[in-house]
C-alpha positions as CSV (number, residue, x, y, z in Angstrom):
1,M,0.0,0.0,0.0
2,Q,1.3,3.4,-0.9
3,P,1.9,5.9,2.1
4,W,-0.6,8.5,0.6
5,N,-3.2,5.7,0.1
6,R,-3.4,5.3,4.0
7,Y,-4.4,9.0,4.3
8,V,-7.0,8.7,1.5
9,Q,-8.5,5.7,3.4
10,L,-8.4,7.6,6.7
11,G,-10.1,10.6,5.0
12,H,-12.9,8.1,3.7
13,R,-13.3,6.8,7.3
14,I,-13.5,10.3,8.7
15,A,-16.0,11.3,6.0
16,L,-18.1,8.2,6.5
17,S,-18.2,8.8,10.4
18,S,-19.2,12.4,9.8
19,L,-21.9,11.3,7.5
20,T,-23.1,8.8,10.0
21,I,-23.2,11.4,12.8
22,A,-25.0,13.8,10.4
23,I,-27.6,11.2,9.5
24,G,-28.0,10.4,13.2
25,A,-28.5,14.0,14.0
26,T,-31.0,14.5,11.2
27,S,-33.0,11.5,12.1
28,S,-33.2,12.7,15.7
29,L,-34.4,16.2,14.5
30,A,-36.9,14.5,12.3
31,Q,-38.3,12.8,15.3
32,D,-38.7,16.1,17.2
33,D,-40.7,17.3,14.1
34,I,-43.1,14.6,14.7
35,E,-44.0,16.0,18.2
36,D,-44.2,19.4,16.7
37,S,-46.9,18.5,14.2
38,L,-50.1,20.1,12.8
39,D,-52.0,17.7,15.2
40,R,-50.6,19.4,18.2
41,D,-52.8,21.9,20.1
42,Y,-50.9,25.1,20.6
43,S,-53.7,27.1,22.1
44,A,-52.2,27.1,25.7
45,E,-48.9,28.4,24.4
46,L,-50.3,31.5,22.6
47,P,-50.9,34.6,24.5
48,R,-54.4,35.9,24.7
49,F,-55.3,39.6,24.3
50,E,-58.5,41.4,24.8
51,A,-60.0,43.1,21.7
52,V,-59.3,46.8,21.8
53,E,-61.2,49.5,19.8
54,P,-59.1,51.4,17.4
55,K,-59.6,54.7,19.3
56,D,-58.1,53.0,22.5
57,A,-55.3,51.0,20.9
58,I,-52.6,53.8,21.2
59,G,-52.9,53.5,24.9
60,T,-51.9,49.8,24.8
61,F,-48.4,50.6,23.4
62,E,-45.2,51.0,25.5
63,V,-43.1,53.7,23.9
64,L,-39.7,54.8,24.7
65,D,-39.1,58.5,25.7
66,G,-38.8,60.6,22.6
67,F,-40.9,58.5,20.5
68,T,-44.6,58.7,19.6
69,V,-47.2,56.3,18.1
70,D,-50.0,57.8,15.9
71,Q,-52.8,56.0,14.4
72,V,-52.9,56.6,10.7
73,A,-55.5,54.0,9.6
74,A,-58.2,51.7,11.0
75,E,-61.2,49.8,9.7
76,P,-63.0,50.3,7.4
77,L,-60.1,52.2,5.7
78,V,-58.0,49.0,5.9
79,T,-59.3,45.4,6.6
80,D,-57.2,42.6,8.1
81,P,-53.8,44.2,7.6
82,I,-50.9,41.9,7.8
83,A,-47.9,44.0,6.6
84,L,-47.0,47.5,5.7
85,A,-44.2,49.5,4.0
86,F,-43.4,53.1,3.2
87,D,-41.9,54.4,0.0
88,E,-39.5,57.3,-0.5
89,Q,-42.5,59.7,-0.9
90,G,-43.9,58.8,2.5
91,R,-46.8,56.9,1.2
92,M,-47.9,53.8,3.2
93,F,-48.8,50.6,1.4
94,V,-50.8,48.1,3.5
95,V,-51.2,44.4,2.6
96,E,-54.7,43.3,3.5
97,M,-55.5,39.6,3.9
98,R,-59.3,39.5,3.2
99,G,-60.1,35.8,3.7
100,Y,-58.0,32.8,4.3
101,S,-54.5,32.3,2.7
102,E,-55.5,28.7,1.9
103,Q,-57.9,30.0,-0.6
104,Y,-55.2,31.1,-3.1
105,E,-57.3,30.9,-6.2
106,E,-59.8,33.6,-4.8
107,N,-57.2,36.4,-4.7
108,A,-58.3,37.4,-1.2
109,G,-55.4,39.8,-0.6
110,L,-55.2,43.5,-1.5
111,I,-52.7,46.2,-1.2
112,A,-54.0,49.6,-0.2
113,R,-52.0,52.9,-0.8
114,L,-52.6,55.4,1.8
115,E,-51.2,59.0,1.4
């Protein structure tokens, strides 16, 4: 056997051992995913908040000194907002999810531009 061949065989053994460890780690992670399935009831883990009228919502925020929060839109101007962004002209774009996201063929989402 050539001297360099021993190093190649050693490299193959190390690579095979690493692969075995990686497969073992992956299979243990996959087992954790089974416990974290769609069948699990998450309701006890989710925080519950009382419904707040838009006019009272500002009072529920904790704001650092020097900052303010202003209400710029509420229903019916926007419905079921899930995201927003501002452009360079200061216009606000609000993504509205009207309906369920699983109903992808119904085009339930809208983007509202507020100026």
